[in-house]
N, C-alpha and C positions, 0 to 999 in steps of 0.2 A: 342284353339282359331284359330289355323292355319287350322284345319279341317273344322271348321264352315265357315271360309272365303272361302275355296275352294268349299264347298257345295253351298254357296250363288252365287259364280261366275258361277258354273255349271247351276244353275237355271236361271241366268240372260242371259247367252249367248247360252244356248242349242238350242234355237229356231232359231238362226241366224248364226251359224258358223258350220263348218264341224267337225266331230269327230277328225280329225287330228289336225286342228287348235286349238280345245279345249284342247286336250292333251298337245300341246306345250304351250298354254297359262297357263294352270294349273301348268306345270313344271316351267315356268318362274316365276310365282307368288310365288311358294314355295321357289325357290332360292332367290328371292328378300327378302322374309321374313327372311329366314335364314341369309342372308347377313346383314340385318338391326339388327337382334338380336346379331350377332357376333360383329358388330361394337359397339353396346351398351355395351357389355361385355368388349370389348377392352378399351372403354372409362373409365369404372370403374377401370380397372387394371392400366391404365395410371395415373388416378387421385391419386390412392393409392400410386403408385411408386413415383410420383412427391411430394406428401405430405411427404412420408418417407425420400426422398432425401433432401427436404428442412429442415426437423427437424434434420437430420444428419449433414447438413451444419451448422446450428446454433449451434448445440452441439459441433462440432469440432472447430468452431471459439472460443467458450468459453473455451474449453480445451487448445487451443493454447495460449490464453491470460493468463490463469492460469499458464501454464508451463513457459511462459516468465517471469511472476512476480516471480515465485519460483527460476528461474535461476538467476535473478537479486539479490534476497535476498542471495542466496548462494555466489554469487560473492562478495557482500559487506562483508559477514561474512569472506570469505577467505582473503580479503584485510586486515581486522582488525587482523586476526590471523597472517598474514605475518608480519604486523607491530610489533606485540608483539614478534615474533620470532627474528626479526632483533634487537630489543632492548635487548633481552636476549643474543643474540650473541655478541653484543657490550659490554654488562656487563661482559660476560665471558672473552672476550678478555682483558678487563681492569684488571680483576682479575689475568689472566694469566701473564700479564705484571708485575703486582705488586708482584707476587709470584715466578717469574722466578729465584730468588735467594734462594727460599725455597727448600724443600725436593723434590727429583726426583719423589717420589711416589705421592705427591700432584699434581705435574705438570702433571704427566701421567694421573691422574684421571680427571684433568681439560681438558686435551687434548681429552680424550675419550668423555667427555661430550660435548665439543665443536664440535667434529666430528659428534656425534649423532645429535646435534642440527642442524648442517649444512645439514646432511642427511634428517632430517625431513623437513627442509626448502625447500630442493630441491623437495621432494615429494609433498609438498603443492603447490609449484610453478607449478609443472607438472599438478596437479589437477586443479589449477587455469587456466592454459592455455587450458586444456581440456574443462573446464566449459565455458571459453570465446568462444572457437570454437563452442560449442553446442549452446550457446546463439546467436552467430552470425548466425548460420544455421537456428535456429528457427525464428529469426528476419527476415531473408530473406524469409522464407516460409510464415510467417504471412504477410509480405509486398506483396508477390505475390498474396496471397489470397485476401487481401484488394484491390489490383489493379484489380484483376479479378472481384470482386464484384462491384467495381466502374465502370468498363467497361460495366458490364451487366446493371447496372442502367442507364448509359449514353446511352446504346443501346436502352433501353426501352423508354427513353425520346425522342430520335431521331425518333424511330419508331412511337411514338404517334404523333409527329409533321408531319411526312410524311403522315400518315393516315389522319390527319386533313387537310393538304394541298390538298390531293387527293379528299377528300369528302367535300371540302369547299362549293360547290354549294348546298349541301343538309342540311346545318345547318338550324335549326328551321323547319325541314320538317320530323320529326320523327326520327332523328339521334342524338345519344349522344356518345361521346368518352371520356373515362377516363382511368387513370393509377392507378392500384391498385395491391398490393401484387406482384410487379415485373412483372406485365402483362399489356397489353393494351386491354381494353374491348370496343368493337364496338357494340352498341345496336341499332337495327333498328326496329322501331315500325311496327306493322302489316300494317298500312295504307301506308307505304312506299313501301312494298313489295307485299302484297297479297290483294285480295278481301276476304271478310268475308267467312270463311268456305272453302277457296280454297288454293291450294298449288302451283299454277303456278305463277311465279314472274312477276309482272307488268313491263312494259318497263322502267319506271323511276327507279324502283328498280334494274333492270338489269344493267342500266348505273352506278349506285352507286357501285354495286358489281364488275363490270368490272374495275372501277377506283381502287377499293381496290385490285383486283387481280394484277394490274400493280405494286402496292407497294410490294405485296407478292413475285412476280416474281423477283423483284430487291433485295430482302432480303431473300436468301435461307436458312439462319440460324434461321428462325422463324417457330415454330410449330403452327398449326392452329386447333382450336376446334370450331365447329359450333353447337350451341344448339338451338333447336326450343322450344318455350314456348307458352302455351295457357292460357286463363282465366279458371275459374272453372265452367263456364256454360256448362252442359253436351252436347256433340254432339253425335247424333245417326244417323249413316249412314248405308247404306245397300251395298255399294260397297267396294272398296279397303280400304277406310277410314271409320272406324266404330265409333271412339270415339276420344277424345282429344289427347290421347296418339299416335294414328295412325297419326293424323293431324300434331302433332309436329315433328314426324319422317319424314313425307313426305316433310314438309317445310324445315327442316334442309338438307335433301338430295337434294332438288331442288336448294337451295343456294350453296351447295357444287359443284353441276354440273356446275353452272355458273362460279364459281371461277376457276374450272379446264379447262374451255375453253381457258384460258391463258396457253399456253404450257410451259411457264417458271415455273409454279407452279406444283411441283411434288405431285401426289396423296398420296404418303406415308406420306407426311407432314400434311395431313388433317384428322381429325376425325369428323364425324358428328353424332349427337345423338338427340333424342327427349326427352324432359323433362316433357311433358304434362303440367298439371296445378300445379305441385307439388313444384315449386320453384318461387313463386310470389315475386315481389318486393314491392307490396302494397297489404296487406291482407284485406283492407276494402271492404265491399260489396257494392260498388258504380260503376256506369258506368265508371267514370274517372279511378278508380283503375283497373278495368278489362281491360281497354284500355292500361294502362301501362304494364300489365302483358302479353298481346298478343304481343310478340316480338321475334326477332331472335338475339341471341348474338354470336358474333364472337370474340373469345378470342385468342390473339396473345401472344405467350410465346417464348422468346429467349432460344436457347439451352444452357445448362449449362455444356457442356462437359469439357471445360477448367477448370472450378472450381472443378469438380469431380476428374480430374486428379491430381490437387494440393492436394486435401484431401487424395486421395489414396496414394500419395507419403509420407504422414506423418504417 
């Protein structure tokens, strides 16, 4: 596919540019295509890692809860055993008292039994203290994990509100903002950003993206994924963009470049990718459904470093 693209470019520009400029243009085009392919692969890897980490997080939370319940059951059982041992000790002491006028052999036997009972009691109390310490430690870790999850959820809610405030003037103009799966999804319809079949962002769309970039610059712990989406109407081009897949990639890249104009937004926080027509939000074959599907989604995800540290410590 890359070779075909280069041949087309050679045919289009061979009559109006010098050999030197052509070679440079061909080299730049090849690098751009490689960069886009690399970023698309990086996106798939990042999505897989995030899914794996999320599943591990849920699994570990469940295991911690099960361990906490088991420790509580052991603690209750130990308390009951200790109560029984105390009663046995008291009974033996009564017997010893009543038999102290008896034979020295019987007294010695009872003394040995009493000593063994007291030794067992001491061992059980040591086990009980150890279990209590482990229970307290697990309770602290579980509380830390719950606090971290709560902080993450609160950060997502605050981020959504900040984004809504920054894009307030664009409501009902092709913009939707929602919180889902611990992330904030900012969806911008084609009509807000691009002309049909184009990938240059309109002035009104540039303003919306600039407002969003301000929020991202003030929240450096947020990772950003920019996804371009098209409808399923085939696009056949002869230039750089030949189909819907190319168009979605170019649009995602154009949006990313505008966000990066804000110097407070680090490039390594952003991943841009084209999804083509393969992730529609409405699969109906109607003009209204196709309009919904022609969109750019900006997905904002808080970093989970603190939560992963807590899980690794367990």
